[in-house]
Backbone as CSV, one residue per row, in Angstrom:
resi,resn,N_x,N_y,N_z,CA_x,CA_y,CA_z,C_x,C_y,C_z
1,MET,89.502,100.010,114.491,88.516,99.069,114.981,89.140,98.312,116.147
2,LEU,88.398,98.214,117.214,88.879,97.503,118.400,88.533,96.023,118.314
3,ASP,89.242,95.230,119.110,88.971,93.799,119.119,87.516,93.514,119.491
4,SER,86.963,94.323,120.379,85.564,94.113,120.772,84.612,94.383,119.609
5,ASP,84.952,95.360,118.764,84.137,95.641,117.574,84.186,94.465,116.596
6,LEU,85.375,93.953,116.379,85.550,92.837,115.455,84.841,91.585,115.979
7,ALA,84.951,91.350,117.286,84.274,90.194,117.880,82.766,90.313,117.709
8,LYS,82.242,91.503,117.917,80.797,91.717,117.759,80.377,91.447,116.317
9,LEU,81.218,91.876,115.372,80.937,91.647,113.958,80.804,90.151,113.658
10,TYR,81.693,89.362,114.274,81.690,87.920,114.039,80.764,87.162,114.985
11,GLY,80.170,87.875,115.957,79.251,87.231,116.883,79.924,86.324,117.890
12,ILE,81.131,86.697,118.307,81.862,85.903,119.290,82.317,86.807,120.431
13,LEU,82.790,86.211,121.497,83.319,86.978,122.621,84.700,87.524,122.279
14,THR,85.013,88.688,122.819,86.311,89.320,122.557,87.463,88.419,122.983
15,GLY,87.330,87.803,124.138,88.379,86.898,124.627,88.625,85.745,123.678
16,ASN,87.558,85.206,123.102,87.712,84.099,122.153,88.412,84.555,120.881
17,LEU,88.099,85.776,120.437,88.793,86.325,119.262,90.283,86.444,119.540
18,ASN,90.619,87.015,120.687,92.032,87.194,121.024,92.765,85.869,121.162
19,LYS,92.106,84.872,121.734,92.710,83.540,121.846,92.960,82.946,120.463
20,ALA,91.988,83.091,119.563,92.134,82.544,118.208,93.288,83.212,117.473
21,VAL,93.409,84.515,117.643,94.518,85.229,116.994,95.852,84.732,117.550
22,LYS,95.948,84.598,118.870,97.202,84.129,119.484,97.555,82.716,119.027
23,ARG,96.533,81.863,118.888,96.791,80.480,118.445,97.226,80.421,116.985
24,ASN,96.798,81.399,116.188,97.059,81.381,114.749,97.823,82.621,114.288
25,ILE,98.722,83.117,115.108,99.386,84.391,114.859,100.080,84.442,113.494
26,LYS,100.558,83.324,112.990,101.264,83.313,111.696,100.325,83.555,110.513
27,ARG,99.024,83.413,110.730,98.053,83.638,109.661,97.726,85.116,109.451
28,PHE,98.126,85.954,110.406,97.789,87.372,110.342,99.007,88.198,109.966
29,PRO,98.828,89.197,109.101,99.953,90.076,108.770,100.357,90.881,110.006
30,GLU,101.593,91.307,110.049,102.109,92.048,111.199,101.286,93.312,111.472
31,SER,100.765,93.907,110.414,100.006,95.152,110.569,98.553,94.918,110.983
32,PHE,98.155,93.666,111.209,96.768,93.351,111.550,96.361,93.926,112.899
33,MET,97.295,93.964,113.846,96.928,94.397,115.192,98.065,95.143,115.862
34,PHE,97.681,95.867,116.891,98.640,96.541,117.753,98.006,96.637,119.128
35,GLN,98.823,96.942,120.116,98.307,97.031,121.468,98.553,98.440,121.994
36,LEU,97.529,99.019,122.586,97.639,100.355,123.152,98.426,100.305,124.461
37,ASN,99.224,101.355,124.707,99.844,101.456,126.023,98.828,102.097,126.966
38,ASP,99.150,102.215,128.242,98.194,102.717,129.232,97.711,104.128,128.910
39,ASP,98.616,105.011,128.496,98.227,106.389,128.184,97.289,106.445,126.976
40,GLU,97.584,105.644,125.954,96.721,105.612,124.767,95.334,105.080,125.122
41,TYR,95.293,104.069,125.971,94.017,103.488,126.394,93.179,104.522,127.151
42,LYS,93.811,105.206,128.106,93.093,106.228,128.885,92.584,107.338,127.975
43,SER,93.386,107.744,127.012,92.977,108.784,126.070,91.788,108.317,125.238
44,LEU,91.808,107.081,124.800,90.709,106.524,124.012,89.427,106.491,124.830
45,ILE,89.514,106.021,126.065,88.346,105.965,126.945,87.797,107.372,127.164
46,PHE,88.679,108.340,127.360,88.268,109.736,127.542,87.527,110.235,126.305
47,GLN,88.061,109.943,125.125,87.440,110.388,123.874,86.087,109.724,123.659
48,ILE,85.969,108.465,123.995,84.697,107.756,123.846,83.667,108.364,124.786
49,GLY,84.085,108.685,125.995,83.181,109.300,126.955,82.667,110.644,126.472
50,ILE,83.537,111.438,125.880,83.137,112.744,125.351,82.169,112.580,124.187
51,SER,82.449,111.654,123.286,81.589,111.491,122.103,80.226,110.922,122.479
52,ASN,80.143,110.144,123.544,78.864,109.579,123.983,77.942,110.645,124.580
53,LYS,78.522,111.737,125.076,77.733,112.784,125.682,77.073,113.683,124.645
54,ARG,77.558,113.635,123.421,77.037,114.505,122.369,75.872,113.888,121.655
């Protein structure tokens, strides 16, 4: 699940979700989040584009 998906679930902006997490980082387990590197991001965008065409 992406941060944008989680923000949509809670009805808030993605940026606000990320700010809240950064402000309260000790409340979240280490496994709660990770950040994609550039190659992973490009691959994800490519996969989303392919799945949207079907």
